[in-house]
Structure formats: structure tokens, C-alpha cells
C-alpha positions in Angstrom: -5.7 -1.8 -20.8 -4.1 -3.2 -17.9 -6.4 -5.2 -15.4 -5.3 -5.1 -11.9 -7.2 -7.3 -9.2 -6.9 -7.5 -5.6 -8.3 -10.3 -3.1 -11.0 -8.5 -0.6 -9.3 -10.7 2.4 -5.8 -9.0 1.4 -7.1 -5.4 1.8 -6.2 -4.8 5.2 -2.4 -5.8 4.3 -2.2 -1.8 3.2 -3.9 -2.6 -0.3 -7.1 -0.6 0.3 -4.8 2.6 -0.1 -3.3 0.7 -3.7 -7.1 0.2 -5.0 -7.7 4.1 -3.8 -4.2 5.2 -6.0 -4.7 3.2 -8.9 -8.0 4.2 -9.3 -7.1 8.1 -8.8 -4.1 8.1 -10.8 -4.9 5.5 -13.7 -7.9 6.3 -16.1 -7.1 3.4 -18.6 -6.6 0.7 -15.5 -9.5 -1.6 -14.7 -9.3 -2.0 -10.8 -10.9 -4.8 -9.3 -11.7 -6.0 -5.9 -12.8 -9.8 -5.8 -14.1 -11.8 -2.9 -11.2 -14.3 -3.6 -8.7 -15.1 -5.9 -7.2 -18.3 -4.6 -4.1 -17.3 -2.9 -4.6 -18.0 0.3 -1.1 -19.0 1.3 0.0 -15.7 -0.3 -2.9 -13.5 1.1 -1.9 -14.3 4.7 1.5 -13.2 3.8 1.4 -9.9 2.3 -0.2 -7.7 -0.1 -0.4 -8.8 -3.5 -2.1 -8.2 -6.6 -3.2 -9.9 -9.9 -1.5 -7.7 -12.8 -3.1 -9.1 -16.1 -3.3 -12.5 -14.7 0.0 -12.6 -13.4 0.8 -12.6 -9.5 2.7 -9.7 -8.2 3.3 -9.6 -4.3 6.0 -7.4 -2.3 6.9 -7.3 1.1 4.8 -4.0 1.6 1.8 -1.9 0.3 4.1 0.9 -1.1 6.7 -1.7 -2.7 3.5 -3.7 -4.5 2.2 -0.4 -5.6 5.8 0.7 -7.1 5.8 -3.2 -9.1 2.0 -2.9 -10.0 2.8 0.8 -11.3 6.1 -0.5 -13.6 4.5 -3.6 -14.9 1.3 -1.1 -16.2 3.7 1.6 -17.5 5.5 -0.7 -20.0 
């Protein structure tokens, strides 16, 4: 089972919508929002997530969603 973690400080980058979509569309994926993931510099730049502990960042929330789906569908 895949695990996707998000930083609560990154939610204003559109990540909040990704959290909701993943929770609705993937029953077999654990989605967590943590207080801090320790990527503060990257967090300020754009949307990111940890997918099974691998750092993933994109320019937009939609691109991040697509990248996450690609990784968890492997």
C-alpha cells in the first residue's frame, strides 16, 4: 500500500485539493497531512509531497497530482 504525506503548511499551494482527490479516488493509499515534513525551502516554492518517502515536487498542484498518481499506480 502506498503512503502519501503532505505538509500542512503547503496546503495553500493547492495541495488541499490533491488530498481530497486522493482520499476519494484511492482506497488503498494512505494519505496523511503532517505539521511539518522538514522541506521548508521547497515548501515555500511550490506544491510537493512525499510518496513512499520519496520527495516529489511540481510547478502546479495538477502536475503534482498527476505525478503522484503515476507513482502509486506502478
